[in-house]
VEXPAKE-367920 format. One record per residue (C-alpha): residue number from 1; residue in three letters; x, y, z. Coordinates in nm, 4 decimals, always signed. Layout:
     i    aa         c1         c2         c3
   NUM   ALA          X          Y          Z
...
! end
This chain:
     i    aa         c1         c2         c3
     1   UNK    -1.8986    +0.4354    -0.7776
     2   UNK    -1.8142    +0.3810    -0.4116
     3   UNK    -1.4746    +0.2521    -0.3174
     4   UNK    -1.4721    -0.0808    -0.1367
     5   UNK    -1.2019    -0.1022    +0.1296
     6   UNK    -0.9555    -0.3843    +0.0853
     7   UNK    -0.8242    -0.5971    +0.3680
     8   UNK    -0.4516    -0.6585    +0.3880
     9   UNK    -0.3603    -1.0246    +0.3558
    10   UNK    -0.1231    -1.1357    +0.6296
    11   UNK    +0.1255    -1.4213    +0.6139
    12   UNK    +0.2724    -1.6378    +0.8911
    13   UNK    +0.6366    -1.7479    +0.8783
    14   UNK    +0.6381    -2.1286    +0.8762
    15   UNK    +0.9575    -2.1325    +1.0790
    16   UNK    +0.9062    -1.8866    +1.3675
    17   UNK    +0.5343    -1.7996    +1.3336
    18   UNK    +0.5891    -1.4222    +1.3100
    19   UNK    +0.3073    -1.2531    +1.1165
    20   UNK    +0.3882    -1.0183    +0.8270
    21   UNK    +0.1601    -0.7868    +0.6296
    22   UNK    +0.1550    -0.8791    +0.2621
    23   UNK    +0.3115    -0.6502    +0.0047
    24   UNK    +0.0429    -0.4973    -0.2196
    25   UNK    +0.0791    -0.5515    -0.5936
    26   UNK    -0.1528    -0.3526    -0.8205
    27   UNK    -0.3667    -0.5528    -1.0604
    28   UNK    -0.5261    -0.4218    -1.3783
    29   UNK    -0.8742    -0.4105    -1.2224
    30   UNK    -0.7583    -0.1407    -0.9800
    31   UNK    -0.7500    -0.3683    -0.6794
    32   UNK    -0.4518    -0.5324    -0.5127
    33   UNK    -0.3048    -0.8749    -0.4715
    34   UNK    -0.0902    -0.9280    -0.1628
    35   UNK    +0.2327    -1.1265    -0.1672
    36   UNK    +0.4423    -1.2522    +0.1245
    37   UNK    +0.7809    -1.0911    +0.1875
    38   UNK    +1.0874    -1.2487    +0.0300
    39   UNK    +1.2245    -1.3412    +0.3733
    40   UNK    +1.1063    -1.3263    +0.7324
    41   UNK    +1.2300    -1.0173    +0.9139
    42   UNK    +1.2737    -1.2154    +1.2351
    43   UNK    +1.4455    -1.5377    +1.1297
    44   UNK    +1.5238    -1.5061    +0.7570
    45   UNK    +1.3134    -1.8056    +0.6490
    46   UNK    +1.1379    -1.7889    +0.3124
    47   UNK    +0.8310    -2.0123    +0.3637
    48   UNK    +0.5022    -1.8356    +0.4453
    49   UNK    +0.1390    -1.9393    +0.4839
    50   UNK    -0.1552    -1.6970    +0.4501
    51   UNK    -0.3180    -1.6466    +0.7917
    52   UNK    -0.6463    -1.7675    +0.6412
    53   UNK    -0.4802    -2.1065    +0.5795
    54   UNK    -0.2706    -2.1251    +0.8973
    55   UNK    -0.5196    -2.3444    +1.0871
    56   UNK    -0.4875    -2.6072    +0.8103
    57   UNK    -0.1074    -2.5832    +0.7808
    58   UNK    +0.0932    -2.8884    +0.8883
    59   UNK    +0.4679    -2.9288    +0.8757
! end
């Protein structure tokens, strides 16, 4: 069986708009789920939006 490459999910800080790579979490199927960091490394905020949803994000 060939391995399918996974793309890292990125998250945008809602406060300062710095982009962070998601943290990979192993799932039982052998693939990964990506979670945002606990806090933004630039400003310390804790609200993130996946980059795929950023265009639809309104604050």
